[in-house]
C-alpha positions in Angstrom: -256.8 7.3 159.0 -260.4 8.3 159.6 -261.3 9.8 162.9 -264.9 9.6 164.2 -266.1 12.6 166.1 -267.7 11.8 169.5 -270.7 13.9 170.6 -270.2 15.7 173.9 -273.5 17.4 173.9 -276.4 18.0 171.5 -279.4 20.3 171.4 -282.1 21.4 169.0 -281.6 25.2 168.5 -284.4 25.6 165.9 -287.5 23.5 165.4 -289.5 24.1 162.2 -292.2 22.5 160.0 -289.7 21.3 157.4 -286.5 20.8 159.3 -284.8 21.2 162.7 -281.3 22.5 163.4 -279.3 20.6 166.0 -276.0 22.0 167.5 -273.5 19.3 168.5 -270.4 19.8 170.6 -268.0 17.2 169.4 -264.5 15.9 170.3 -262.2 16.1 167.3 -258.6 15.1 166.5 -257.4 18.4 167.8 -259.8 19.1 170.7 -263.4 20.2 170.4 -265.6 21.8 167.8 -269.3 22.6 167.0 -271.3 21.0 164.3 -274.6 22.5 163.2 -276.7 19.9 161.5 -280.0 20.4 159.5 -282.2 17.5 160.5 -284.5 16.7 157.5 -286.7 13.6 157.2 -285.7 13.1 153.5 -287.7 12.5 150.4 -288.2 11.0 147.0 -287.4 12.3 143.6 -289.2 11.1 140.5 -288.0 10.5 137.0 -291.4 10.1 135.5 -291.4 9.0 131.9 -294.4 9.3 129.6 -295.4 6.6 127.1 -293.9 8.9 124.4 -290.5 8.9 126.3 -290.8 12.4 127.6 -289.8 13.3 131.1 -292.2 15.2 133.4 -290.6 18.3 134.8 -291.9 21.1 137.1 -291.2 24.8 137.1 -291.7 26.5 140.5 -290.6 29.5 142.3 -287.9 29.0 144.9 -287.6 31.7 147.5 -284.0 30.8 148.4 -282.9 31.9 144.9 -285.7 34.4 144.1 -286.5 32.7 140.8 -288.4 29.8 139.2 -286.4 26.6 138.8 -286.9 23.7 136.5 -286.9 20.5 138.6 -287.9 16.9 138.6 -291.0 16.2 140.8 -290.0 15.5 144.4 -291.4 15.6 147.9 -290.7 15.1 151.5 -291.4 11.8 153.2 -294.1 11.8 155.8 -293.1 10.3 159.2 -293.0 6.5 159.1 -293.6 6.5 155.3 -291.4 4.3 153.0 -289.6 6.1 150.2 -291.6 4.2 147.5 -294.9 5.3 149.1 -293.6 8.9 149.1 -292.7 8.5 145.4 -296.2 7.3 144.4 -297.9 10.0 146.6 -295.8 12.9 145.4 -296.2 11.8 141.7 -300.0 11.9 142.2 -300.1 15.1 144.2 -297.7 17.2 142.1 -298.3 15.9 138.6 -301.7 14.2 138.8 -300.3 11.0 137.4 -300.2 7.6 138.9 -297.5 5.1 137.8 -298.0 1.4 136.9 -294.3 0.9 137.6 -292.2 2.6 140.3 -288.6 1.3 140.6 -285.9 2.5 142.9 -282.8 3.8 141.1 -280.5 5.5 143.6 -280.2 6.8 147.2 -277.9 9.7 147.9 -277.0 12.4 150.5 -277.4 15.8 148.8 -275.6 17.9 151.4 -273.6 15.7 153.7 -271.5 18.5 155.2 -274.4 20.0 157.2 -277.6 17.9 156.7 -278.7 14.3 157.3 -281.2 14.5 154.4 -281.4 11.4 152.3 -283.1 11.4 148.9 -284.3 8.4 146.9 -284.6 8.5 143.1 -287.4 6.5 141.4 -288.1 5.7 137.8 -291.9 6.0 137.2 -293.4 4.5 134.1 -296.8 3.4 132.7 -298.3 6.7 133.7 -302.1 7.3 134.0 -303.3 10.9 134.2 -305.4 12.2 137.0 -305.9 15.4 139.1 -303.1 17.2 141.0 -303.4 17.7 144.8 -301.1 20.7 145.4 -300.6 22.1 148.8 -302.2 25.5 149.4 -298.8 27.2 149.0 -297.7 25.4 145.8 -297.9 26.8 142.3 -296.4 24.4 139.9 -296.1 24.5 136.1 -296.0 20.9 134.7 -293.9 20.4 131.6 -292.7 17.6 129.4 -289.3 17.4 127.8 -287.3 15.1 125.5 -284.4 13.5 127.5 -281.8 14.9 125.1 -283.1 18.4 125.6 -282.8 18.1 129.4 -279.2 16.8 129.2 -278.4 19.8 126.9 -280.0 22.1 129.4 -277.8 20.7 132.2 -274.7 21.2 130.1 -275.7 24.8 129.3 -276.2 25.4 133.0 -279.9 26.1 132.6 -280.9 23.4 135.1 -279.2 24.2 138.4 -281.1 22.0 140.9 -278.6 19.4 142.2 -281.2 16.6 142.8 -282.6 17.1 139.3 -279.1 17.0 137.7 -278.2 13.9 139.6 -281.5 12.2 138.7 -281.4 13.0 135.0 -277.7 12.2 134.5 -278.0 8.9 136.5 -281.2 7.9 134.6 -279.3 8.7 131.3 -276.3 6.7 132.3 -278.5 3.8 133.4 -280.2 3.8 130.0 -283.6 4.8 131.5 -284.0 8.0 129.4 
């Protein structure tokens, strides 16, 4: 039996530029409890494949882990923006490329225990180079990898970003890379 929690009260306890935190008091099977939820608008993740079959990757510093991580390009959706528009915009902004073909592959919830974030994975092909449009605070190293090399890096625990692992393994299983 699945029990749905009923919200008794709800308030935003932190409001920030990237996410909010909302505290819910809820009725549970055994009484009441508190649920803190990170409210995040969501975003798009890009498996961008060059004409030579390589996958575009980014290395950037992540303060939460105090190191640089290798990741697929991704970005937050703007309010009212459709995920495929986010995908095209983020590809251009972060890599400088535009895609002749952008196709939705998967939608998933990366951290359903405490966040409402939804991520959409897109396959991007027929890439045309251009100029990056990084935010003032971004510093990204753009790299290209053979798909087999990336899968090996996942298996050696060298790629640790969950959205990147999901995107690459799903793309491999779907025959995209």
